C-alpha positions as CSV (number, residue, x, y, z in Angstrom):
1,M,21.0,22.0,-56.8
2,S,24.3,22.5,-55.2
3,N,24.5,22.8,-51.4
4,T,27.7,24.8,-51.6
5,V,27.4,28.1,-49.6
6,T,28.9,31.0,-51.4
7,L,30.2,33.9,-49.2
8,I,28.5,37.1,-50.3
9,R,29.4,40.4,-48.7
10,P,27.9,43.0,-51.0
11,A,28.2,45.9,-48.6
12,S,31.8,45.2,-48.0
13,S,32.5,44.7,-51.7
14,R,31.1,48.2,-52.4
15,R,33.3,49.7,-49.7
16,L,36.4,47.9,-51.0
17,Q,36.0,49.7,-54.3
18,G,37.1,52.9,-52.5
19,A,40.0,51.2,-50.7
20,D,42.1,51.5,-53.8
21,D,41.6,55.3,-53.7
22,V,42.6,55.5,-50.1
23,Q,45.7,53.3,-50.6
24,E,46.8,55.4,-53.6
25,A,46.5,58.6,-51.5
26,I,48.4,57.1,-48.6
27,E,51.2,56.0,-50.9
28,S,51.5,59.5,-52.3
29,L,51.5,61.2,-48.9
30,A,53.2,58.8,-46.5
31,P,56.9,59.2,-47.5
32,R,59.0,60.8,-44.8
33,W,59.0,64.6,-44.7
34,T,56.2,65.0,-47.2
35,T,53.7,66.4,-44.7
36,W,56.3,68.8,-43.1
37,T,57.4,70.1,-46.5
38,M,53.9,70.4,-47.8
39,Q,52.6,72.3,-44.8
40,L,55.6,74.6,-44.8
41,V,55.4,75.5,-48.5
42,T,51.6,75.9,-48.3
43,H,51.9,78.3,-45.4
44,H,54.4,80.5,-47.1
45,K,52.7,80.3,-50.5
46,R,56.0,79.8,-52.4
47,M,59.6,79.1,-51.3
48,R,63.0,78.6,-52.8
49,Y,65.0,75.5,-52.0
50,A,67.4,77.5,-49.8
51,E,64.4,78.7,-47.7
52,V,63.0,75.2,-47.3
53,A,66.4,73.9,-46.3
54,A,66.9,76.7,-43.8
55,A,63.5,76.0,-42.2
56,M,64.0,72.3,-41.9
57,T,67.7,72.0,-40.9
58,W,67.3,68.4,-39.7
59,I,66.9,67.2,-43.2
60,S,70.1,66.7,-45.2
61,P,70.4,68.1,-48.7
62,G,70.7,64.5,-49.9
63,S,67.2,63.8,-48.6
64,L,65.5,67.1,-49.2
65,Q,66.3,67.5,-52.9
66,P,64.9,64.0,-53.8
67,R,61.8,64.6,-51.6
68,L,61.0,68.0,-53.3
69,R,61.6,66.3,-56.7
70,A,59.3,63.4,-55.8
71,M,56.6,65.8,-54.6
72,Q,56.9,67.7,-57.8
73,D,56.6,64.5,-59.9
74,G,53.6,63.4,-57.7
75,G,51.7,66.6,-58.4
76,L,51.9,68.1,-54.9
77,L,54.3,70.9,-55.7
78,A,55.1,72.9,-58.8
79,R,58.4,74.7,-59.5
80,T,58.4,78.1,-61.3
81,S,61.0,79.2,-63.8
82,S,62.6,81.3,-61.1
83,G,63.1,78.2,-58.9
84,E,60.3,78.7,-56.4
85,Y,58.2,75.8,-55.1
86,L,54.5,76.4,-54.6
87,P,51.6,74.0,-53.9
88,T,49.5,72.7,-56.8
89,S,45.7,72.6,-56.7
90,D,46.0,69.0,-55.4
91,G,48.5,70.2,-52.7
92,L,46.1,72.9,-51.6
93,R,43.3,70.4,-51.2
94,L,45.2,68.5,-48.5
95,S,44.1,70.6,-45.5
96,A,41.1,68.3,-44.7
97,T,43.2,65.2,-45.0
98,Y,45.9,66.6,-42.8
99,E,43.3,67.8,-40.3
100,A,41.7,64.4,-40.2
101,M,44.9,62.4,-39.9
102,G,46.3,64.8,-37.2
103,A,43.2,64.5,-35.1
104,W,43.3,60.7,-35.3
105,G,47.0,60.6,-34.5
106,L,46.5,62.8,-31.5
107,A,43.7,60.7,-30.2
108,H,44.8,57.2,-31.0
109,R,48.6,57.2,-31.5
110,P,49.9,59.6,-28.9
111,A,53.6,60.2,-28.9
112,A,55.8,59.5,-25.9
113,E,57.1,63.1,-26.2
114,P,55.5,66.3,-27.5
115,V,55.6,66.5,-31.2
116,A,54.3,68.9,-33.9
117,R,51.0,68.2,-35.7
118,A,52.9,67.4,-38.9
119,E,54.7,64.6,-37.0
120,H,51.4,63.2,-35.8
121,V,50.2,63.2,-39.4
122,E,53.3,61.5,-40.8
123,R,53.4,58.8,-38.1
124,S,49.7,58.0,-38.8
125,L,50.2,57.8,-42.5
126,S,53.4,55.7,-42.1
127,A,51.5,53.2,-39.9
128,L,48.7,52.9,-42.5
129,S,51.1,52.6,-45.5
130,R,52.1,49.0,-44.8
131,S,51.0,46.6,-47.5
132,Y,47.3,45.6,-47.5
133,T,46.5,47.6,-44.4
134,T,43.7,49.7,-46.0
135,H,42.0,46.8,-47.7
136,L,42.1,44.6,-44.6
137,L,40.6,47.3,-42.4
138,W,37.9,48.0,-44.9
139,A,37.1,44.3,-45.3
140,V,36.4,43.8,-41.6
141,E,34.4,47.0,-41.3
142,P,31.0,45.3,-41.6
143,G,31.7,43.1,-38.6
144,P,33.7,40.1,-37.2
145,T,35.5,38.4,-40.1
146,S,37.5,35.2,-40.2
147,R,40.8,34.7,-42.0
148,A,39.1,32.5,-44.5
149,E,36.6,35.2,-45.4
150,L,39.4,37.7,-45.7
151,L,41.3,35.5,-48.1
152,E,38.1,35.2,-50.3
153,L,37.4,38.9,-50.1
154,L,41.0,39.9,-50.8
155,P,42.5,37.4,-53.2
156,Q,45.4,39.8,-53.8
157,V,46.7,39.3,-50.3
158,P,49.1,36.3,-50.3
159,E,47.9,33.6,-47.9
160,G,51.4,33.4,-46.2
161,T,51.4,37.2,-45.7
162,L,47.9,37.5,-44.1
163,P,48.7,36.1,-40.6
164,G,51.6,38.4,-40.0
165,R,49.6,41.4,-41.2
166,L,46.7,40.6,-39.0
167,I,49.0,40.2,-36.0
168,Q,50.6,43.6,-36.8
169,L,47.2,45.3,-37.1
170,T,46.1,43.8,-33.8
171,E,49.3,44.9,-32.0
172,D,48.8,48.4,-33.5
173,G,45.4,48.5,-31.9
174,L,43.4,48.7,-35.1
175,L,42.0,45.2,-35.0
176,S,40.7,43.0,-32.2
177,R,40.3,39.3,-32.4
178,S,37.9,36.8,-30.7
179,G,37.4,33.1,-30.7
180,A,39.7,30.2,-30.5
181,P,43.1,30.0,-32.2
182,R,42.8,29.0,-35.9
183,H,39.2,30.3,-35.8
184,Y,39.9,33.9,-34.8
185,R,37.4,36.5,-36.1
186,Y,38.7,40.0,-36.5
187,E,36.9,43.4,-36.2
188,L,37.8,47.0,-35.9
189,T,38.7,48.5,-32.6
190,A,37.5,52.0,-31.6
191,A,40.8,53.3,-33.1
192,G,40.1,51.5,-36.3
193,R,36.5,52.8,-36.5
194,A,37.8,56.3,-35.8
195,L,39.6,56.3,-39.1
196,A,36.4,56.9,-41.0
197,P,36.9,60.7,-41.3
198,S,40.4,60.1,-42.5
199,W,39.3,57.4,-45.1
200,D,36.7,59.8,-46.4
201,A,39.2,62.7,-46.7
202,L,41.8,60.5,-48.4
203,Q,39.3,59.0,-50.8
204,R,37.9,62.4,-51.8
205,W,41.4,63.9,-52.2
206,N,42.5,61.1,-54.4
207,R,39.4,61.5,-56.6
208,G,40.0,65.3,-56.9
209,E,36.9,66.1,-54.8
210,D,36.4,68.7,-52.2
211,A,36.1,67.6,-48.5
212,A,32.6,66.9,-47.3
213,P,31.4,69.8,-45.0
214,A,29.8,67.4,-42.5
215,A,32.9,65.3,-42.2
216,G,35.0,68.5,-41.8
217,S,33.0,69.8,-38.9
218,V,33.3,66.4,-37.1
219,V,37.1,66.5,-37.6
220,A,37.4,70.1,-36.5
221,A,35.6,69.2,-33.3
222,A,37.9,66.3,-32.7
223,V,40.9,68.6,-33.3
224,S,39.6,71.1,-30.8
225,R,39.1,68.4,-28.2
226,A,42.6,67.1,-28.7
227,Q,44.1,70.6,-28.5
228,A,42.1,71.2,-25.3
229,A,43.4,68.0,-23.8
230,V,47.0,69.0,-24.7
231,L,46.5,72.4,-23.0
232,R,45.0,70.8,-19.9
233,G,48.2,68.7,-19.7
234,A,50.3,71.8,-19.5
235,V,52.0,70.9,-22.8
236,P,52.5,73.7,-25.3
237,P,50.3,73.4,-28.4
238,L,52.3,72.1,-31.2
239,V,50.3,72.9,-34.3
240,F,52.5,73.2,-37.3
241,S,52.7,76.8,-38.8
242,H,49.1,77.9,-38.8
243,V,49.8,81.4,-37.6
244,E,52.0,84.2,-38.9
245,P,55.6,82.8,-38.9
246,P,58.4,84.3,-36.8
247,P,61.7,85.4,-38.4
248,P,63.8,82.5,-39.9
249,P,63.8,79.6,-39.4
250,F,60.5,79.6,-41.1
251,V,58.9,76.6,-39.4
252,Q,57.3,77.3,-36.1
253,H,57.8,74.2,-33.9
254,A,58.5,73.6,-30.3
255,V,60.6,70.5,-30.9
256,A,62.4,68.9,-33.7
257,P,60.7,65.9,-35.4
258,S,61.4,62.4,-34.2
259,R,63.8,60.4,-36.2
260,A,61.8,57.2,-35.5
261,R,58.9,56.0,-37.5
């Protein structure tokens, strides 16, 4: 009988099956200006290109047209024969995902300056869109995990890429490490564990499922707490167009979005 010990992580393996769904959703939603455009068009029900351009004057036509086309190709927006853009059924189901990502961004990736909720969502999605991020975070979820174990769990991650990705996730505050060099073990930080509602919302959205009511209530409470903290800090609430809009420009925002990602 062989004395070789085989690494078996059945719970983690089951969870990793859903990581593909999450990563696919992030890849669809992370491109710059997608959240801003999606929330704007959803709020107004349908908009012409000129109206979208007038609302988001900081985006050049050379960037806005390809973004609208990509969102249409990706199934987030539809375009009528009269040239109006409107959200698809998949686009309309994004509210729970945006709510979850916005709450997480407010709590764990605060901006140096006041930004709109859509900007929090885009910054969060951008940080999570780096290669192998989702699968690495899911792989360490059960507990402290070594680099060797990660390589066995995630054979698709190149061995030469893994160290740099782990360093980046540690610097981003999503992973912590313990132990001696060359024998580090990695686990989720509080910020990493707090991604659970976002993972659930992204996975359900990618599968075409409705948001879980229980998860939604938790997220809503987190959003309320974050908004209360903002108000206590005497900073105007910067929720992106969830009330009746003012006259043009159509986007209600206190500041323009940051150019940095």
